[in-house]
N, CA, C and O atoms as CSV, one atom per row, in Angstrom:
chain,resi,resn,atom,element,x,y,z
A,1,MET,N,N,-41.782,87.041,70.107
A,1,MET,CA,C,-41.703,86.211,71.292
A,1,MET,C,C,-42.066,84.770,70.943
A,1,MET,O,O,-43.072,84.523,70.277
A,2,GLN,N,N,-41.271,83.847,71.381
A,2,GLN,CA,C,-41.501,82.438,71.084
A,2,GLN,C,C,-42.785,81.924,71.728
A,2,GLN,O,O,-43.526,81.162,71.107
A,3,ASP,N,N,-43.059,82.341,72.988
A,3,ASP,CA,C,-44.269,81.870,73.668
A,3,ASP,C,C,-45.524,82.300,72.925
A,3,ASP,O,O,-46.474,81.526,72.816
A,4,GLU,N,N,-45.539,83.537,72.410
A,4,GLU,CA,C,-46.696,84.011,71.650
A,4,GLU,C,C,-46.870,83.212,70.371
A,4,GLU,O,O,-47.997,82.903,69.986
A,5,GLN,N,N,-45.764,82.867,69.700
A,5,GLN,CA,C,-45.835,82.047,68.496
A,5,GLN,C,C,-46.330,80.650,68.844
A,5,GLN,O,O,-47.171,80.100,68.132
A,6,ASP,N,N,-45.822,80.065,69.931
A,6,ASP,CA,C,-46.276,78.751,70.372
A,6,ASP,C,C,-47.765,78.780,70.683
A,6,ASP,O,O,-48.509,77.884,70.282
A,7,PHE,N,N,-48.193,79.807,71.393
A,7,PHE,CA,C,-49.611,79.958,71.740
A,7,PHE,C,C,-50.460,80.057,70.480
A,7,PHE,O,O,-51.459,79.351,70.347
A,8,SER,N,N,-50.072,80.924,69.563
A,8,SER,CA,C,-50.837,81.105,68.322
A,8,SER,C,C,-50.909,79.819,67.513
A,8,SER,O,O,-51.945,79.501,66.928
A,9,GLU,N,N,-49.806,79.082,67.481
A,9,GLU,CA,C,-49.773,77.823,66.728
A,9,GLU,C,C,-50.676,76.773,67.367
A,9,GLU,O,O,-51.449,76.114,66.673
A,10,LEU,N,N,-50.583,76.616,68.676
A,10,LEU,CA,C,-51.379,75.604,69.374
A,10,LEU,C,C,-52.874,75.900,69.327
A,10,LEU,O,O,-53.687,74.984,69.200
A,11,PHE,N,N,-53.234,77.165,69.429
A,11,PHE,CA,C,-54.641,77.532,69.591
A,11,PHE,C,C,-55.247,78.235,68.380
A,11,PHE,O,O,-56.333,78.805,68.487
A,12,LYS,N,N,-54.575,78.207,67.234
A,12,LYS,CA,C,-55.055,78.964,66.067
A,12,LYS,C,C,-56.478,78.601,65.679
A,12,LYS,O,O,-57.216,79.472,65.219
A,13,ALA,N,N,-56.887,77.364,65.844
A,13,ALA,CA,C,-58.247,76.952,65.472
A,13,ALA,C,C,-59.295,77.441,66.462
A,13,ALA,O,O,-60.491,77.360,66.179
A,14,TYR,N,N,-58.871,77.945,67.613
A,14,TYR,CA,C,-59.814,78.285,68.673
A,14,TYR,C,C,-59.821,79.765,69.063
A,14,TYR,O,O,-60.633,80.178,69.890
A,15,LEU,N,N,-58.940,80.556,68.488
A,15,LEU,CA,C,-58.788,81.942,68.945
A,15,LEU,C,C,-59.998,82.828,68.669
A,15,LEU,O,O,-60.196,83.825,69.363
A,16,ASP,N,N,-60.805,82.489,67.679
A,16,ASP,CA,C,-61.979,83.308,67.360
A,16,ASP,C,C,-63.233,82.859,68.099
A,16,ASP,O,O,-64.281,83.495,67.986
A,17,LEU,N,N,-63.135,81.768,68.856
A,17,LEU,CA,C,-64.306,81.247,69.568
A,17,LEU,C,C,-64.617,82.078,70.794
A,17,LEU,O,O,-63.734,82.686,71.399
A,18,GLN,N,N,-65.882,82.093,71.144
A,18,GLN,CA,C,-66.314,82.681,72.405
A,18,GLN,C,C,-67.149,81.637,73.127
A,18,GLN,O,O,-68.299,81.381,72.769
A,19,LEU,N,N,-66.556,81.044,74.142
A,19,LEU,CA,C,-67.195,80.014,74.946
A,19,LEU,C,C,-67.323,80.522,76.373
A,19,LEU,O,O,-66.835,81.603,76.702
A,20,SER,N,N,-67.979,79.742,77.214
A,20,SER,CA,C,-67.994,80.123,78.623
A,20,SER,C,C,-66.565,80.032,79.155
A,20,SER,O,O,-65.729,79.318,78.601
A,21,ALA,N,N,-66.304,80.748,80.210
A,21,ALA,CA,C,-64.946,80.761,80.769
A,21,ALA,C,C,-64.509,79.359,81.186
A,21,ALA,O,O,-63.358,78.981,80.965
A,22,PHE,N,N,-65.416,78.584,81.787
A,22,PHE,CA,C,-65.033,77.237,82.203
A,22,PHE,C,C,-64.813,76.331,80.993
A,22,PHE,O,O,-63.917,75.487,81.015
A,23,ASP,N,N,-65.615,76.491,79.937
A,23,ASP,CA,C,-65.379,75.709,78.725
A,23,ASP,C,C,-64.063,76.102,78.069
A,23,ASP,O,O,-63.381,75.249,77.499
A,24,ASN,N,N,-63.695,77.374,78.138
A,24,ASN,CA,C,-62.373,77.788,77.657
A,24,ASN,C,C,-61.271,77.093,78.462
A,24,ASN,O,O,-60.259,76.664,77.908
A,25,LEU,N,N,-61.484,76.992,79.758
A,25,LEU,CA,C,-60.513,76.312,80.618
A,25,LEU,C,C,-60.378,74.844,80.198
A,25,LEU,O,O,-59.268,74.317,80.133
A,26,LYS,N,N,-61.503,74.189,79.914
A,26,LYS,CA,C,-61.475,72.792,79.457
A,26,LYS,C,C,-60.804,72.682,78.093
A,26,LYS,O,O,-60.058,71.734,77.850
A,27,LEU,N,N,-61.055,73.631,77.203
A,27,LEU,CA,C,-60.442,73.631,75.871
A,27,LEU,C,C,-58.928,73.772,75.983
A,27,LEU,O,O,-58.185,73.008,75.367
A,28,VAL,N,N,-58.472,74.734,76.758
A,28,VAL,CA,C,-57.030,74.965,76.930
A,28,VAL,C,C,-56.379,73.722,77.541
A,28,VAL,O,O,-55.304,73.305,77.108
A,29,THR,N,N,-57.023,73.138,78.536
A,29,THR,CA,C,-56.498,71.923,79.158
A,29,THR,C,C,-56.399,70.789,78.147
A,29,THR,O,O,-55.398,70.072,78.123
A,30,ALA,N,N,-57.417,70.618,77.316
A,30,ALA,CA,C,-57.409,69.544,76.311
A,30,ALA,C,C,-56.288,69.734,75.302
A,30,ALA,O,O,-55.574,68.784,74.979
A,31,VAL,N,N,-56.128,70.948,74.804
A,31,VAL,CA,C,-55.096,71.212,73.799
A,31,VAL,C,C,-53.704,71.024,74.392
A,31,VAL,O,O,-52.853,70.386,73.773
A,32,LEU,N,N,-53.460,71.564,75.570
A,32,LEU,CA,C,-52.141,71.433,76.181
A,32,LEU,C,C,-51.842,69.983,76.558
A,32,LEU,O,O,-50.704,69.533,76.419
A,33,THR,N,N,-52.832,69.259,77.025
A,33,THR,CA,C,-52.639,67.843,77.346
A,33,THR,C,C,-52.336,67.050,76.084
A,33,THR,O,O,-51.448,66.198,76.083
A,34,GLU,N,N,-53.065,67.324,75.017
A,34,GLU,CA,C,-52.839,66.633,73.733
A,34,GLU,C,C,-51.401,66.843,73.239
A,34,GLU,O,O,-50.811,65.941,72.644
A,35,HIS,N,N,-50.846,68.018,73.484
A,35,HIS,CA,C,-49.490,68.340,73.035
A,35,HIS,C,C,-48.448,68.125,74.139
A,35,HIS,O,O,-47.313,68.590,74.042
A,36,GLU,N,N,-48.861,67.411,75.187
A,36,GLU,CA,C,-47.964,67.052,76.291
A,36,GLU,C,C,-47.251,68.263,76.889
A,36,GLU,O,O,-46.052,68.222,77.165
A,37,GLN,N,N,-48.001,69.327,77.079
A,37,GLN,CA,C,-47.482,70.557,77.678
A,37,GLN,C,C,-47.941,70.626,79.131
A,37,GLN,O,O,-49.135,70.510,79.408
A,38,SER,N,N,-47.015,70.814,80.054
A,38,SER,CA,C,-47.404,70.923,81.456
A,38,SER,C,C,-48.082,72.274,81.694
A,38,SER,O,O,-47.738,73.282,81.076
A,39,HIS,N,N,-49.038,72.263,82.592
A,39,HIS,CA,C,-49.795,73.470,82.895
A,39,HIS,C,C,-50.548,73.271,84.209
A,39,HIS,O,O,-50.727,72.143,84.667
A,40,GLN,N,N,-50.983,74.367,84.805
A,40,GLN,CA,C,-51.807,74.353,86.003
A,40,GLN,C,C,-52.968,75.307,85.787
A,40,GLN,O,O,-52.813,76.374,85.193
A,41,CYS,N,N,-54.141,74.905,86.280
A,41,CYS,CA,C,-55.348,75.727,86.144
A,41,CYS,C,C,-55.663,76.397,87.474
A,41,CYS,O,O,-55.494,75.804,88.540
A,42,TYR,N,N,-56.122,77.639,87.395
A,42,TYR,CA,C,-56.393,78.426,88.590
A,42,TYR,C,C,-57.689,79.203,88.472
A,42,TYR,O,O,-58.111,79.602,87.387
A,43,ARG,N,N,-58.301,79.403,89.621
A,43,ARG,CA,C,-59.377,80.383,89.759
A,43,ARG,C,C,-58.760,81.480,90.612
A,43,ARG,O,O,-58.384,81.249,91.762
A,44,GLY,N,N,-58.659,82.657,90.049
A,44,GLY,CA,C,-58.029,83.762,90.750
A,44,GLY,C,C,-58.869,85.011,90.623
A,44,GLY,O,O,-59.986,84.982,90.106
A,45,GLU,N,N,-58.325,86.087,91.091
A,45,GLU,CA,C,-59.051,87.346,91.055
A,45,GLU,C,C,-58.291,88.363,90.232
A,45,GLU,O,O,-57.069,88.482,90.327
A,46,ARG,N,N,-59.039,89.094,89.422
A,46,ARG,CA,C,-58.474,90.191,88.639
A,46,ARG,C,C,-59.475,91.324,88.639
A,46,ARG,O,O,-60.643,91.126,88.304
A,47,ASP,N,N,-59.033,92.492,89.009
A,47,ASP,CA,C,-59.900,93.680,89.069
A,47,ASP,C,C,-61.136,93.431,89.927
A,47,ASP,O,O,-62.225,93.917,89.622
A,48,GLY,N,N,-60.954,92.664,91.007
A,48,GLY,CA,C,-62.053,92.410,91.935
A,48,GLY,C,C,-63.051,91.360,91.490
A,48,GLY,O,O,-64.042,91.128,92.184
A,49,ALA,N,N,-62.820,90.714,90.349
A,49,ALA,CA,C,-63.739,89.692,89.846
A,49,ALA,C,C,-63.012,88.352,89.725
A,49,ALA,O,O,-61.818,88.318,89.430
A,50,PRO,N,N,-63.732,87.244,89.952
A,50,PRO,CA,C,-63.092,85.937,89.813
A,50,PRO,C,C,-62.888,85.562,88.347
A,50,PRO,O,O,-63.791,85.739,87.529
A,51,TRP,N,N,-61.703,85.044,88.013
A,51,TRP,CA,C,-61.330,84.668,86.644
A,51,TRP,C,C,-60.728,83.273,86.642
A,51,TRP,O,O,-60.276,82.770,87.671
A,52,TYR,N,N,-60.734,82.659,85.461
A,52,TYR,CA,C,-60.009,81.412,85.253
A,52,TYR,C,C,-58.743,81.712,84.458
A,52,TYR,O,O,-58.763,82.471,83.489
A,53,PHE,N,N,-57.632,81.094,84.893
A,53,PHE,CA,C,-56.334,81.259,84.254
A,53,PHE,C,C,-55.654,79.905,84.135
A,53,PHE,O,O,-55.957,78.974,84.883
A,54,VAL,N,N,-54.735,79.807,83.188
A,54,VAL,CA,C,-53.885,78.636,83.065
A,54,VAL,C,C,-52.441,79.118,83.048
A,54,VAL,O,O,-52.074,79.978,82.248
A,55,GLN,N,N,-51.628,78.559,83.932
A,55,GLN,CA,C,-50.190,78.839,83.944
A,55,GLN,C,C,-49.545,77.867,82.970
A,55,GLN,O,O,-49.700,76.655,83.115
A,56,TRP,N,N,-48.820,78.382,81.978
A,56,TRP,CA,C,-48.200,77.545,80.939
A,56,TRP,C,C,-46.919,78.213,80.450
A,56,TRP,O,O,-46.931,79.392,80.097
A,57,GLN,N,N,-45.829,77.480,80.428
A,57,GLN,CA,C,-44.521,77.981,79.968
A,57,GLN,C,C,-44.188,79.351,80.554
A,57,GLN,O,O,-43.754,80.254,79.839
A,58,GLU,N,N,-44.391,79.493,81.831
A,58,GLU,CA,C,-44.134,80.754,82.523
A,58,GLU,C,C,-44.943,81.907,81.945
A,58,GLU,O,O,-44.582,83.073,82.103
A,59,GLN,N,N,-46.033,81.573,81.280
A,59,GLN,CA,C,-46.980,82.546,80.739
A,59,GLN,C,C,-48.351,82.260,81.343
A,59,GLN,O,O,-48.554,81.241,82.004
A,60,VAL,N,N,-49.274,83.162,81.109
A,60,VAL,CA,C,-50.633,82.995,81.606
A,60,VAL,C,C,-51.599,83.052,80.436
A,60,VAL,O,O,-51.565,83.975,79.623
A,61,ILE,N,N,-52.464,82.043,80.367
A,61,ILE,CA,C,-53.550,82.046,79.396
A,61,ILE,C,C,-54.814,82.397,80.163
A,61,ILE,O,O,-55.201,81.709,81.107
A,62,GLU,N,N,-55.442,83.471,79.742
A,62,GLU,CA,C,-56.657,83.947,80.379
A,62,GLU,C,C,-57.852,83.278,79.704
A,62,GLU,O,O,-57.940,83.241,78.477
A,63,CYS,N,N,-58.770,82.750,80.515
A,63,CYS,CA,C,-59.935,82.038,79.970
A,63,CYS,C,C,-61.242,82.794,80.181
A,63,CYS,O,O,-62.263,82.415,79.605
A,64,GLY,N,N,-61.239,83.840,80.981
A,64,GLY,CA,C,-62.432,84.672,81.168
A,64,GLY,C,C,-62.899,84.720,82.607
A,64,GLY,O,O,-62.448,83.949,83.454
A,65,LYS,N,N,-63.826,85.656,82.869
A,65,LYS,CA,C,-64.462,85.743,84.184
A,65,LYS,C,C,-65.241,84.462,84.420
A,65,LYS,O,O,-65.796,83.887,83.483
A,66,THR,N,N,-65.285,84.019,85.656
A,66,THR,CA,C,-65.928,82.736,85.951
A,66,THR,C,C,-67.398,82.700,85.548
A,66,THR,O,O,-67.922,81.618,85.280
A,67,ASN,N,N,-68.078,83.835,85.495
A,67,ASN,CA,C,-69.492,83.841,85.121
A,67,ASN,C,C,-69.720,84.302,83.675
A,67,ASN,O,O,-70.852,84.593,83.291
A,68,ASP,N,N,-68.672,84.367,82.889
A,68,ASP,CA,C,-68.780,84.823,81.499
A,68,ASP,C,C,-69.170,83.664,80.587
A,68,ASP,O,O,-68.577,82.587,80.652
A,69,TYR,N,N,-70.164,83.890,79.741
A,69,TYR,CA,C,-70.612,82.859,78.804
A,69,TYR,C,C,-70.219,83.157,77.365
A,69,TYR,O,O,-70.645,82.453,76.448
A,70,ALA,N,N,-69.420,84.180,77.160
A,70,ALA,CA,C,-68.940,84.519,75.815
A,70,ALA,C,C,-67.546,85.117,75.930
A,70,ALA,O,O,-67.332,86.292,75.630
A,71,ALA,N,N,-66.608,84.297,76.366
A,71,ALA,CA,C,-65.234,84.752,76.583
A,71,ALA,C,C,-64.315,84.125,75.544
A,71,ALA,O,O,-64.624,83.080,74.971
A,72,SER,N,N,-63.194,84.773,75.312
A,72,SER,CA,C,-62.162,84.255,74.418
A,72,SER,C,C,-60.916,83.950,75.230
A,72,SER,O,O,-60.720,84.501,76.313
A,73,ILE,N,N,-60.078,83.074,74.705
A,73,ILE,CA,C,-58.801,82.802,75.371
A,73,ILE,C,C,-57.765,83.798,74.865
A,73,ILE,O,O,-57.822,84.242,73.718
A,74,ALA,N,N,-56.829,84.138,75.725
A,74,ALA,CA,C,-55.782,85.080,75.341
A,74,ALA,C,C,-54.541,84.845,76.194
A,74,ALA,O,O,-54.635,84.499,77.371
A,75,LEU,N,N,-53.401,85.037,75.588
A,75,LEU,CA,C,-52.134,85.011,76.306
A,75,LEU,C,C,-51.923,86.405,76.877
A,75,LEU,O,O,-51.948,87.394,76.143
A,76,VAL,N,N,-51.714,86.482,78.192
A,76,VAL,CA,C,-51.565,87.795,78.822
A,76,VAL,C,C,-50.182,87.919,79.433
A,76,VAL,O,O,-49.575,86.927,79.837
A,77,ASN,N,N,-49.704,89.113,79.495
A,77,ASN,CA,C,-48.380,89.372,80.040
A,77,ASN,C,C,-48.440,89.911,81.464
A,77,ASN,O,O,-47.409,90.236,82.052
A,78,LYS,N,N,-49.647,90.006,82.020
A,78,LYS,CA,C,-49.789,90.514,83.377
A,78,LYS,C,C,-49.398,89.448,84.380
A,78,LYS,O,O,-49.625,88.258,84.166
A,79,ALA,N,N,-48.817,89.886,85.456
A,79,ALA,CA,C,-48.479,88.963,86.536
A,79,ALA,C,C,-49.755,88.646,87.318
A,79,ALA,O,O,-50.476,89.551,87.738
A,80,ILE,N,N,-50.020,87.378,87.505
A,80,ILE,CA,C,-51.189,86.935,88.246
A,80,ILE,C,C,-50.706,86.450,89.612
A,80,ILE,O,O,-49.781,85.641,89.685
A,81,PRO,N,N,-51.318,86.932,90.690
A,81,PRO,CA,C,-50.867,86.513,92.024
A,81,PRO,C,C,-51.351,85.101,92.348
A,81,PRO,O,O,-52.351,84.926,93.044
A,82,PHE,N,N,-50.633,84.094,91.839
A,82,PHE,CA,C,-51.068,82.717,92.029
A,82,PHE,C,C,-51.046,82.294,93.488
A,82,PHE,O,O,-51.745,81.354,93.865
A,83,SER,N,N,-50.266,82.960,94.304
A,83,SER,CA,C,-50.238,82.583,95.717
A,83,SER,C,C,-51.599,82.802,96.361
A,83,SER,O,O,-51.953,82.092,97.302
A,84,SER,N,N,-52.363,83.763,95.876
A,84,SER,CA,C,-53.697,84.014,96.427
A,84,SER,C,C,-54.782,83.378,95.565
A,84,SER,O,O,-55.971,83.601,95.797
A,85,SER,N,N,-54.382,82.592,94.579
A,85,SER,CA,C,-55.331,81.925,93.712
A,85,SER,C,C,-55.462,80.468,94.113
A,85,SER,O,O,-54.592,79.909,94.781
A,86,GLU,N,N,-56.551,79.872,93.699
A,86,GLU,CA,C,-56.827,78.482,94.027
A,86,GLU,C,C,-56.567,77.614,92.802
A,86,GLU,O,O,-57.162,77.833,91.747
A,87,GLU,N,N,-55.687,76.636,92.939
A,87,GLU,CA,C,-55.466,75.688,91.844
A,87,GLU,C,C,-56.674,74.769,91.777
A,87,GLU,O,O,-57.152,74.288,92.805
A,88,ILE,N,N,-57.168,74.524,90.569
A,88,ILE,CA,C,-58.346,73.684,90.405
A,88,ILE,C,C,-58.054,72.549,89.431
A,88,ILE,O,O,-57.222,72.676,88.532
A,89,ASP,N,N,-58.756,71.439,89.629
A,89,ASP,CA,C,-58.675,70.313,88.708
A,89,ASP,C,C,-59.725,70.499,87.633
A,89,ASP,O,O,-60.886,70.784,87.927
A,90,VAL,N,N,-59.319,70.338,86.402
A,90,VAL,CA,C,-60.221,70.494,85.270
A,90,VAL,C,C,-60.294,69.156,84.545
A,90,VAL,O,O,-59.261,68.542,84.279
A,91,PRO,N,N,-61.502,68.695,84.223
A,91,PRO,CA,C,-61.604,67.427,83.492
A,91,PRO,C,C,-60.915,67.534,82.133
A,91,PRO,O,O,-61.071,68.524,81.418
A,92,VAL,N,N,-60.154,66.501,81.793
A,92,VAL,CA,C,-59.433,66.510,80.523
A,92,VAL,C,C,-60.317,65.888,79.446
A,92,VAL,O,O,-60.718,64.728,79.542
A,93,MET,N,N,-60.605,66.673,78.437
A,93,MET,CA,C,-61.409,66.215,77.313
A,93,MET,C,C,-60.486,65.866,76.146
A,93,MET,O,O,-59.380,66.395,76.035
A,94,SER,N,N,-60.954,64.971,75.283
A,94,SER,CA,C,-60.218,64.716,74.047
A,94,SER,C,C,-60.504,65.863,73.085
A,94,SER,O,O,-61.464,66.610,73.276
A,95,LEU,N,N,-59.678,66.006,72.055
A,95,LEU,CA,C,-59.935,67.061,71.063
A,95,LEU,C,C,-61.234,66.794,70.309
A,95,LEU,O,O,-61.872,67.734,69.837
A,96,GLN,N,N,-61.635,65.532,70.188
A,96,GLN,CA,C,-62.931,65.212,69.562
A,96,GLN,C,C,-64.063,65.756,70.430
A,96,GLN,O,O,-65.021,66.325,69.906
A,97,GLN,N,N,-63.966,65.592,71.736
A,97,GLN,CA,C,-64.972,66.142,72.634
A,97,GLN,C,C,-64.994,67.670,72.571
A,97,GLN,O,O,-66.060,68.280,72.648
A,98,VAL,N,N,-63.832,68.281,72.433
A,98,VAL,CA,C,-63.758,69.738,72.283
A,98,VAL,C,C,-64.493,70.151,71.020
A,98,VAL,O,O,-65.225,71.141,71.022
A,99,GLY,N,N,-64.304,69.397,69.933
A,99,GLY,CA,C,-65.017,69.690,68.683
A,99,GLY,C,C,-66.516,69.627,68.864
A,99,GLY,O,O,-67.233,70.487,68.354
A,100,TYR,N,N,-67.012,68.617,69.585
A,100,TYR,CA,C,-68.449,68.514,69.843
A,100,TYR,C,C,-68.937,69.684,70.679
A,100,TYR,O,O,-70.009,70.233,70.426
A,101,MET,N,N,-68.141,70.068,71.685
A,101,MET,CA,C,-68.509,71.197,72.530
A,101,MET,C,C,-68.627,72.472,71.696
A,101,MET,O,O,-69.559,73.254,71.884
A,102,CYS,N,N,-67.688,72.681,70.780
A,102,CYS,CA,C,-67.713,73.876,69.936
A,102,CYS,C,C,-68.910,73.852,68.985
A,102,CYS,O,O,-69.508,74.892,68.710
A,103,MET,N,N,-69.258,72.662,68.485
A,103,MET,CA,C,-70.444,72.551,67.612
A,103,MET,C,C,-71.706,72.887,68.385
A,103,MET,O,O,-72.601,73.541,67.849
A,104,GLU,N,N,-71.793,72.450,69.637
A,104,GLU,CA,C,-72.958,72.777,70.455
A,104,GLU,C,C,-73.087,74.281,70.631
A,104,GLU,O,O,-74.188,74.825,70.544
A,105,TYR,N,N,-71.969,74.959,70.880
A,105,TYR,CA,C,-71.997,76.411,71.020
A,105,TYR,C,C,-72.427,77.074,69.723
A,105,TYR,O,O,-73.218,78.017,69.744
A,106,ALA,N,N,-71.920,76.596,68.595
A,106,ALA,CA,C,-72.273,77.172,67.293
A,106,ALA,C,C,-73.770,76.995,67.050
A,106,ALA,O,O,-74.431,77.913,66.565
A,107,HIS,N,N,-74.302,75.835,67.377
A,107,HIS,CA,C,-75.728,75.584,67.180
A,107,HIS,C,C,-76.545,76.491,68.094
A,107,HIS,O,O,-77.517,77.100,67.646
A,108,PHE,N,N,-76.165,76.591,69.370
A,108,PHE,CA,C,-76.883,77.424,70.328
A,108,PHE,C,C,-76.843,78.890,69.915
A,108,PHE,O,O,-77.829,79.610,70.069
A,109,ASP,N,N,-75.705,79.330,69.391
A,109,ASP,CA,C,-75.519,80.709,68.952
A,109,ASP,C,C,-76.479,81.099,67.830
A,109,ASP,O,O,-76.873,82.261,67.730
A,110,HIS,N,N,-76.855,80.145,66.992
A,110,HIS,CA,C,-77.668,80.467,65.819
A,110,HIS,C,C,-79.129,80.072,65.958
A,110,HIS,O,O,-79.889,80.171,64.995
A,111,CYS,N,N,-79.529,79.629,67.133
A,111,CYS,CA,C,-80.936,79.247,67.337
A,111,CYS,C,C,-81.774,80.451,67.725
A,111,CYS,O,O,-82.980,80.321,67.936
């Protein structure tokens, strides 16, 4: 699938990270913005729990449960009911800021 290859290529440096769900949302937004890819961010519900998602190229990038502090990003093939989800504005960070954020997590993880 081309979308899976595009996803893997864009996010290869970040796929092994475990950040908070909202930080994953900021990371995905930063990477897609840097590569001039249109996308929308949502807070929706999955299995009765609130989650963060990004709609991108008719695909969904899952960022984790809203209260998760160790989530990974993933491309999912499940249909997300965006009509019942809330579109949210996410601050756009530069990739340098994303790098600093990841370093902070790495430092916190090993303290």
